[in-house]
C-alpha positions as CSV (number, residue, x, y, z in Angstrom):
1,M,-32.5,9.2,92.1
2,T,-29.5,6.9,91.8
3,P,-26.9,8.3,94.4
4,L,-23.4,9.1,93.0
5,P,-21.0,7.0,93.3
6,L,-18.1,7.1,96.1
7,A,-15.1,9.0,95.1
8,L,-12.1,6.8,93.7
9,S,-9.1,6.6,96.1
10,D,-6.7,4.8,97.9
11,S,-6.6,2.8,100.7
12,F,-4.7,6.6,102.7
13,G,-7.3,8.2,101.8
14,R,-5.8,9.7,98.2
15,R,-8.8,11.0,95.8
16,I,-7.5,9.5,92.1
17,E,-8.5,12.3,89.5
18,Y,-6.0,11.2,86.9
19,L,-5.7,8.4,84.2
20,R,-1.9,7.7,82.2
21,I,-3.2,5.6,79.6
22,S,-0.6,4.2,77.1
23,L,-1.7,3.6,73.9
24,T,1.0,1.6,72.5
25,D,4.4,-0.3,73.9
26,R,5.6,0.5,69.9
27,C,8.2,3.3,69.6
28,N,10.2,5.0,67.6
29,L,13.4,5.7,69.2
30,R,15.4,3.3,71.7
31,C,16.1,5.6,74.4
32,V,18.9,4.5,76.3
33,Y,17.1,5.0,79.5
34,C,14.4,3.4,78.6
35,M,15.2,0.1,76.3
36,P,18.1,-1.6,74.9
37,A,19.2,-0.7,71.4
38,E,17.5,-3.9,70.1
39,G,14.1,-2.8,71.7
40,V,12.0,-4.7,73.4
41,P,9.0,-7.3,72.5
42,Y,6.3,-5.8,71.6
43,E,2.6,-6.8,72.8
44,D,0.5,-8.7,70.1
45,L,-1.9,-5.9,68.7
46,D,-4.7,-8.4,69.8
47,N,-3.2,-7.4,73.0
48,V,-3.6,-4.0,72.9
49,L,-6.7,-2.5,74.3
50,S,-8.9,-1.2,71.8
51,F,-10.3,2.7,71.7
52,D,-13.5,1.3,72.7
53,E,-12.3,-0.6,75.7
54,I,-10.5,2.7,76.8
55,E,-13.4,4.7,76.3
56,H,-15.4,2.0,78.8
57,V,-12.7,2.1,81.1
58,V,-12.7,6.3,81.3
59,R,-16.6,6.7,81.9
60,A,-16.4,4.8,84.7
61,L,-13.8,6.0,86.3
62,A,-15.3,9.5,85.2
63,S,-18.2,8.7,87.6
64,A,-15.9,8.5,90.7
65,G,-13.7,11.7,90.2
66,L,-11.1,10.9,87.5
67,K,-10.5,14.5,85.7
68,K,-7.4,14.2,83.9
69,I,-5.6,11.9,81.2
70,R,-3.1,11.6,79.5
71,L,-2.4,9.8,76.3
72,T,1.2,8.1,76.5
73,G,3.2,5.3,75.3
74,G,6.2,4.1,73.7
75,E,4.8,7.4,71.0
76,P,1.4,7.7,71.7
77,L,1.5,8.7,67.5
78,V,2.9,5.8,66.1
79,R,-1.1,4.3,67.0
80,K,-3.3,5.2,63.9
81,N,-5.9,7.9,64.9
82,T,-4.4,8.4,67.9
83,P,-6.5,12.6,67.6
84,E,-10.1,10.3,67.4
85,L,-9.6,8.8,70.3
86,A,-8.3,11.9,72.1
87,A,-11.6,13.6,70.7
88,R,-13.6,10.9,72.5
89,L,-12.2,11.3,75.5
90,T,-12.2,15.0,75.8
91,A,-16.4,14.8,74.8
92,I,-16.5,12.4,78.3
93,P,-18.6,14.5,81.6
94,G,-16.2,15.1,83.8
95,I,-13.2,14.8,82.1
96,Q,-12.0,18.4,82.1
97,E,-8.5,17.8,80.5
98,V,-7.2,15.7,78.0
99,T,-3.4,16.1,77.6
100,L,-0.5,14.4,75.6
101,T,3.3,13.4,76.3
102,S,5.1,12.9,73.5
103,N,8.6,12.4,71.5
104,G,7.6,15.2,69.1
105,I,8.7,12.8,65.9
106,L,5.0,12.9,64.7
107,L,3.8,15.9,66.2
108,A,4.2,18.0,63.4
109,R,2.2,15.7,61.2
110,D,-0.7,15.3,64.3
111,A,-0.5,18.8,66.3
112,R,-3.5,20.6,64.6
113,A,-5.8,17.4,64.5
114,L,-5.2,17.4,68.4
115,W,-5.9,20.6,68.6
116,D,-8.7,19.9,67.3
117,A,-9.7,17.2,69.0
118,G,-10.0,19.1,72.5
119,I,-5.5,18.4,73.7
120,R,-4.2,22.0,74.9
121,R,-1.2,20.9,76.4
122,V,1.2,18.4,75.5
123,N,4.5,17.2,76.5
124,I,7.5,16.8,74.8
125,S,10.5,14.6,75.7
126,M,13.9,16.0,74.2
127,D,16.8,15.5,76.2
128,T,19.5,17.2,74.4
129,L,19.7,20.0,72.2
130,Q,22.3,18.9,70.3
131,E,22.0,16.6,67.0
132,E,24.8,14.7,67.3
133,R,24.0,13.9,71.0
134,F,20.4,12.7,70.5
135,V,21.5,10.4,68.0
136,K,23.6,8.5,70.3
137,L,20.9,9.7,73.6
138,A,17.6,8.0,71.5
139,R,19.8,6.1,68.8
140,R,18.0,7.5,65.7
141,E,18.5,10.4,63.8
142,E,15.6,12.2,63.9
143,F,16.7,15.4,66.1
144,A,15.3,17.5,63.5
145,R,11.7,15.9,62.9
146,A,11.6,16.6,67.1
147,W,12.2,20.3,66.9
148,R,10.0,20.5,64.0
149,G,7.1,18.6,65.8
150,L,8.0,21.5,69.2
151,E,7.6,24.1,67.0
152,T,4.9,23.4,65.6
153,A,3.4,22.6,68.9
154,L,4.5,26.5,69.3
155,A,2.8,27.2,66.3
156,V,-0.3,25.5,66.7
157,G,-0.8,27.5,69.6
158,F,-0.5,24.6,72.7
159,S,-0.3,26.6,76.3
160,P,2.3,25.3,78.0
161,I,4.4,23.1,76.2
162,K,6.0,21.4,78.4
163,L,9.6,19.9,77.5
164,N,11.1,16.7,79.6
165,C,14.8,16.2,79.8
166,V,16.4,13.4,81.7
167,L,19.5,15.0,83.3
168,M,22.6,11.8,83.0
169,R,25.7,13.2,84.6
170,G,28.7,12.8,82.2
171,I,26.5,12.6,79.1
172,N,23.6,16.4,79.3
173,D,24.2,17.5,82.4
174,D,26.1,20.0,80.9
175,E,23.3,21.4,78.9
176,I,21.7,22.6,81.4
177,E,22.2,26.8,80.6
178,A,20.9,25.6,76.9
179,F,18.0,24.7,78.4
180,G,17.4,27.6,80.6
181,N,18.0,29.9,78.1
182,L,15.4,28.2,75.4
183,T,13.0,29.3,78.3
184,R,14.3,33.2,78.0
185,E,13.2,33.3,74.1
186,R,10.2,31.3,73.9
187,P,6.9,30.1,75.9
188,I,8.1,27.1,76.6
189,S,8.3,24.8,80.5
190,V,11.1,22.7,80.4
191,R,11.1,20.1,83.6
192,F,14.9,18.6,84.6
193,L,13.6,14.8,85.7
194,E,15.9,13.0,87.8
195,Y,16.8,9.6,86.5
196,M,15.1,6.6,87.2
197,P,16.2,3.7,87.9
198,I,13.9,1.3,85.7
199,G,13.7,-1.5,84.0
200,Q,17.0,-3.4,83.1
201,V,18.7,-0.3,84.2
202,S,22.2,-1.6,86.5
203,N,22.7,-0.2,90.4
204,A,25.9,1.0,89.1
205,Q,25.1,2.3,86.2
206,W,22.0,4.4,87.7
207,R,24.2,5.7,90.4
208,A,26.9,6.9,87.9
209,Q,24.7,9.0,86.3
210,Y,22.1,10.5,89.1
211,V,22.0,13.9,89.2
212,S,20.2,15.0,92.2
213,N,18.2,17.9,91.3
214,E,19.1,19.7,94.1
215,E,22.2,19.8,92.2
216,A,20.1,20.5,89.2
217,I,18.7,23.7,90.9
218,A,22.0,24.7,92.5
219,T,23.5,24.8,88.8
220,L,20.5,27.4,87.7
221,K,21.2,29.8,90.5
222,T,24.7,29.8,89.7
223,L,23.8,30.9,86.2
224,W,21.1,33.2,87.0
225,P,21.3,34.1,90.8
226,G,17.4,36.2,90.1
227,L,16.3,32.2,89.5
228,E,12.6,32.9,91.1
229,A,10.6,30.4,92.8
230,L,6.9,29.8,91.9
231,H,4.1,28.7,93.5
232,D,2.9,24.6,93.4
233,T,0.3,22.7,94.2
234,R,-0.2,19.8,96.1
235,E,-0.8,17.8,93.4
236,S,2.2,18.9,91.5
237,T,5.4,16.8,90.5
238,S,7.6,19.1,89.9
239,R,9.1,22.2,91.5
240,N,9.2,25.1,88.9
241,F,10.9,28.3,89.1
242,K,11.4,31.7,86.2
243,I,14.6,33.2,85.0
244,P,14.2,36.7,85.4
245,G,12.4,38.2,82.5
246,A,12.4,34.4,80.8
247,L,8.8,34.2,78.4
248,G,8.8,30.2,80.2
249,T,9.6,28.1,82.7
250,V,12.6,25.8,84.5
251,G,11.3,23.0,86.9
252,V,12.7,20.1,88.4
253,I,10.8,16.6,88.5
254,N,12.7,14.9,91.7
255,P,10.7,11.1,92.5
256,I,14.0,10.4,94.1
257,S,15.4,12.7,95.9
258,H,12.4,14.6,97.0
259,K,9.4,11.8,97.1
260,F,5.9,13.8,96.0
261,C,3.5,11.3,97.0
262,D,1.9,12.3,99.4
263,G,0.4,14.4,96.7
264,C,-0.1,11.5,94.3
265,N,-3.9,11.5,92.5
266,R,-2.3,9.4,89.3
267,L,-3.0,5.9,88.1
268,R,-1.9,4.6,85.2
269,L,-3.4,2.3,82.6
270,T,-0.9,0.2,80.0
271,A,-1.8,-0.8,76.9
272,N,-2.0,-4.4,77.6
273,G,-4.8,-3.7,79.9
274,K,-2.6,-3.5,83.1
275,L,-3.8,-1.3,85.9
276,V,-0.3,0.3,87.4
277,P,-0.8,1.9,91.1
278,C,2.8,3.0,91.2
279,L,5.4,3.9,88.8
280,A,7.9,2.4,90.9
281,D,6.3,-0.9,91.4
282,N,6.5,-4.5,89.6
283,F,2.7,-5.3,91.5
284,E,-0.3,-4.6,88.3
285,Y,-4.1,-5.7,87.8
286,D,-5.6,-7.4,85.3
287,L,-8.5,-5.4,83.7
288,M,-8.1,-6.4,79.9
289,T,-9.5,-10.0,80.9
290,P,-12.8,-8.8,82.6
291,L,-13.0,-5.5,80.5
292,R,-13.3,-8.5,77.1
293,A,-15.6,-10.5,79.7
294,G,-17.7,-7.7,78.9
295,C,-17.7,-6.1,82.8
296,T,-19.7,-3.0,83.7
297,E,-18.9,0.5,84.4
298,S,-19.5,-0.3,88.2
299,E,-17.3,-3.5,88.0
300,I,-14.8,-1.6,85.8
301,L,-14.5,0.9,89.4
302,A,-14.5,-2.5,91.7
303,H,-11.5,-3.3,89.7
304,A,-10.0,-0.3,90.2
305,A,-10.4,0.1,93.8
306,A,-9.0,-3.6,94.1
307,A,-6.0,-2.1,91.9
308,L,-5.5,0.9,94.0
309,S,-5.9,-1.3,97.3
310,H,-2.2,-2.2,96.5
311,K,-0.9,1.2,95.8
312,P,2.0,2.4,98.5
313,I,2.1,5.1,100.3
314,Q,5.9,5.9,99.0
315,S,8.2,4.6,95.4
316,D,10.9,2.4,95.8
317,F,13.0,3.1,93.3
318,E,15.7,2.9,94.9
319,G,14.9,-1.1,95.9
320,R,16.0,-0.2,99.6
321,L,12.0,-1.8,100.5
322,A,10.6,-5.6,100.0
323,R,8.7,-4.8,96.7
324,G,12.1,-2.7,94.8
325,G,11.2,-1.1,92.1
326,S,9.8,-1.8,88.6
327,L,11.4,-4.0,86.3
328,R,9.7,-3.1,83.6
329,T,11.0,-0.6,81.2
330,M,9.1,2.6,80.6
331,S,7.7,2.2,77.2
332,Q,6.2,-0.9,78.3
333,I,4.4,0.8,81.4
334,G,3.4,4.4,80.1
335,G,5.5,7.1,80.3
């Protein structure tokens, strides 16, 4: 009998069970914290992993304990036939869940096909509930389509639907109450993310707009004194709460103020075939070259292990360590 492959882990013994796959670096928005107004140079399509290559990687990693896939971008739904890939990945033995992160603009079009492909949970990025502010933040007049995507996802039955909001001081931090009220009315999990200094964001801009999640929690507790803390798993990136009587939940994701690296079980695969062990680090490992040279599943595992040997014990978004934070935009890394 062929022995089972060793579980994939990093140098600190953290088991890697979760792969975030960026399907494209293209996006139909130009969010202020993600990329400049003019956008960024896109990869040539010949330098983007094919669906066959992605499936090859996932089959290899699943044989070593990979359980969960998240499809990201850019905006993953701008890539043609994303539901087809989702169906192929959900069928791989060992993969227990395939999820998707979207800005919602194309979700009304694809929600049913994604459901039919086996996806049951979606994350939607929405930093404001105000249409005029949406235009300023996303630099596109697409609020109506994004909201329709959320409504369609609810109607199709995705659960939970997680609504991610990057809090920025003086920009949208006055909407905590509005987002909280949304969870009272609908079965949605709103998560407030700390603003991360990724890409070309200046240190001065980041520090001026950064809102710690402790401040967000304090605001939530002031608004709703009966706010209930929920139990979170070790791997959870969010601390979650429930407003009394609410249908949904609120949470905070705090990569700066309360790092959750101890339980990190994640690895990222970029659209151009790079393995990225840590979002906050500039290190990336080229997997596309060996893939296109015909590497086997066992060789993919060896390459993944080599990449994971560079996974730091803790993130360094602030650039306090010699390694520094990532210089790539989120659209280039994968959200």
